[in-house]
C-alpha positions in Angstrom: 15.3 -13.0 5.7 17.2 -13.5 2.4 19.2 -11.1 0.3 16.3 -10.4 -2.0 15.1 -7.3 -0.1 12.8 -5.0 -1.9 12.5 -2.6 1.0 15.3 -1.7 3.5 14.8 0.8 6.3 17.8 1.7 8.5 17.8 3.9 11.6 14.8 5.8 10.2 13.7 8.9 12.0 10.9 11.4 11.3 10.3 14.6 13.1 7.3 16.8 12.5 7.5 20.5 13.6 4.3 22.3 14.6 5.4 25.8 15.5 8.1 25.4 18.1 7.0 21.9 19.0 8.7 18.8 17.6 6.9 15.6 17.3 9.0 12.5 16.9 6.9 10.1 14.8 9.7 7.6 14.1 12.6 6.9 16.4 15.2 4.7 14.7 13.2 2.1 12.8 15.0 -0.8 11.1 13.1 -3.1 8.7 13.9 -5.4 5.9 11.1 -6.7 3.6 11.8 -9.5 1.1 10.5 -9.4 -2.4 7.1 -11.2 -2.5 6.5 -11.0 1.2 3.2 -10.1 2.8 3.9 -8.1 6.0 1.3 -6.9 8.4 2.0 -3.8 10.6 0.0 -3.3 13.8 0.1 -0.8 16.7 -1.9 1.8 18.5 -2.8 5.2 17.0 0.3 7.4 17.0 2.8 4.5 17.0 4.2 5.6 13.6 2.6 3.1 11.3 1.2 5.6 8.8 4.3 7.7 8.9 6.4 4.6 8.0 4.0 3.9 5.1 4.2 7.4 3.8 8.0 7.4 3.8 8.3 4.0 2.1 5.7 5.1 -0.5 7.7 8.2 -1.2 4.9 10.5 0.0 7.1 12.2 2.6 10.9 12.4 3.1 12.6 11.0 6.2 14.3 13.3 8.7 17.2 11.0 9.1 18.1 7.4 8.2 18.1 5.4 5.0 15.2 4.0 3.0 15.8 1.8 -0.1 12.8 0.9 -2.2 13.5 -1.5 -5.1 17.1 -0.4 -5.1 16.4 3.3 -4.9 17.7 5.4 -2.0 14.7 7.7 -1.2 16.7 10.0 1.0 18.8 11.1 -2.0 15.9 11.5 -4.4 14.1 14.7 -5.3 10.4 15.1 -4.9 9.9 14.6 -8.7 12.1 11.4 -8.6 10.0 10.0 -5.7 6.9 10.7 -7.7 8.2 8.8 -10.7 9.1 5.9 -8.4 5.6 5.8 -6.9 4.0 5.7 -10.4 6.2 2.8 -11.4 6.8 0.7 -8.3 4.1 1.4 -5.6 0.4 1.0 -5.5 -1.8 2.4 -2.6 -5.0 1.1 -1.1 -6.6 3.1 1.7 -9.5 2.7 4.2 -11.5 5.3 2.2 -11.9 4.1 -1.3 -11.1 7.5 -2.8 -12.9 6.8 -6.1 -13.9 9.7 -8.3 -17.7 9.7 -8.0 -18.5 11.0 -11.5 -16.5 8.3 -13.2 -17.3 4.6 -13.8 -15.3 1.9 -12.2 -13.6 1.4 -15.6 -12.6 5.1 -15.8 -11.5 5.2 -12.2 -9.0 2.4 -13.0 -8.0 4.0 -16.3 -7.0 7.2 -14.4 -4.2 5.2 -12.8 -2.9 4.0 -16.2 -3.1 7.6 -17.6 -1.1 9.0 -14.7 1.6 6.4 -15.2 1.6 7.1 -19.0 0.4 3.6 -19.9 -2.8 4.5 -21.7 -1.7 2.9 -25.0 0.1 -0.1 -23.5 -2.2 -3.1 -23.5 -1.7 -5.5 -20.6 -2.8 -9.0 -21.3 -2.9 -9.8 -17.6 -5.4 -7.0 -16.8 -8.4 -9.1 -17.6 -7.0 -11.8 -15.3 -6.7 -9.2 -12.5 -10.3 -8.0 -13.0 -11.5 -11.6 -13.0 -9.6 -12.3 -9.8 -11.1 -9.2 -8.2 -14.6 -10.1 -9.3 -15.4 -6.8 -10.9 -15.2 -7.5 -14.6 -19.0 -7.2 -14.9 -19.3 -4.0 -12.8 -16.9 -1.8 -14.7 -19.6 0.4 -16.2 -21.1 1.3 -12.9 -20.3 4.5 -10.9 -19.2 4.2 -7.3 -22.7 5.1 -5.9 -24.0 2.0 -7.6 -21.5 -0.3 -6.1 -21.4 -1.9 -2.6 -18.6 -1.0 -0.2 -16.9 -4.3 -1.0 -17.1 -3.6 -4.7 -15.7 -0.1 -4.3 -12.7 -1.5 -2.4 -12.2 -4.0 -5.2 -12.1 -1.2 -7.7 -9.7 0.7 -5.5 -7.5 -2.4 -5.4 -7.7 -2.8 -9.2 -6.7 0.8 -9.6 -3.7 0.2 -7.3 -2.5 -2.9 -9.1 -3.4 -2.0 -12.7 0.1 -0.9 -13.5 1.5 -4.0 -11.9 3.6 -2.3 -9.2 6.1 -4.4 -7.3 4.8 -3.1 -4.0 1.3 -2.7 -2.7 0.8 -0.6 0.4 -2.6 -1.1 2.1 -3.6 1.2 4.9 -6.5 -0.3 6.9 -8.1 -1.6 3.6 -11.0 -3.3 5.5 -11.7 -0.5 7.9 -14.9 0.5 6.2 -16.2 -3.0 5.4 -18.3 -5.5 7.2 -16.8 -8.9 8.2 -17.8 -10.7 5.0 -16.4 -8.1 2.7 -13.3 -7.7 4.9 -12.5 -11.4 4.5 -13.0 -11.2 0.8 -10.7 -8.2 0.4 -8.0 -9.9 2.6 -8.3 -13.0 0.4 -7.8 -10.9 -2.7 -4.6 -9.3 -1.2 -3.4 -12.8 -0.4 -4.1 -13.9 -4.0 -2.3 -10.9 -5.5 0.6 -11.7 -3.3 0.7 -15.4 -4.1 -0.3 -15.3 -7.8 1.3 -12.2 -9.0 4.2 -12.0 -6.6 3.4 -8.5 -5.3 5.0 -7.5 -2.1 2.2 -6.4 0.3 2.5 -4.2 3.4 -0.7 -3.8 5.3 -1.6 -1.6 8.2 -4.4 -3.0 10.3 -5.9 -2.8 13.8 -7.6 -6.2 13.3 -5.6 -9.2 14.6 -7.5 -11.5 12.3 -6.5 -9.4 9.3 -2.9 -9.2 10.5 -2.8 -13.0 10.5 -2.9 -13.0 6.7 0.7 -11.7 6.7 3.7 -13.9 6.6 5.0 -11.8 9.5 3.5 -9.2 11.9 5.4 -6.1 12.8 4.3 -4.5 16.1 5.0 -0.8 16.4 4.9 1.3 19.6 6.0 4.9 20.2 7.7 5.3 16.9 9.7 2.1 17.1 9.3 -1.5 16.2 8.6 -3.3 19.4 8.6 -6.9 18.1 8.1 -9.3 15.2 5.7 -12.2 15.4 
């Protein structure tokens, strides 16, 4: 990898405490992700994939180790500072679409702009993103009037509307059939290639993982290998 790293993880540990029991979710993870890379992360349940995502995304602090995201050391940041970094730098796409059922697709996307304080900042590339995602003509529909594939496209639009440098996708095709899964994966690939967004994707599907430039295999809280 080159020196243009947007994510650097060094000797990362995460311990969860449940009563008197300690659960070691991460055990010394080292990872470097280049700007503009598409990285797939695979591994069995409990291997630490989601914990690694939550730490990189600033959703939870590490127990030990160093995490740098776009030049910011997460371990030294307060919760409020991590929240600001998420708003500016990271977009999230999940297996469950997490759309607000009473809002149209347009308003679901607008919520993300409002949270980031970008309501009054026009983005000339927004229409281009909507066209790429194929939802420009579905914006006035509520989620229950959209197919699963369309709902995931809206969720992706919401995640990328503020043009974050990093897109974290956690099982983004888990609730989709094979046709819609392939379409969503192609969209993530296009966002990576056309807009230069760094994409990290958790998946159990080896065909989906193959969309990444590199595949990280996790096991027992560690990175077992790269392929």
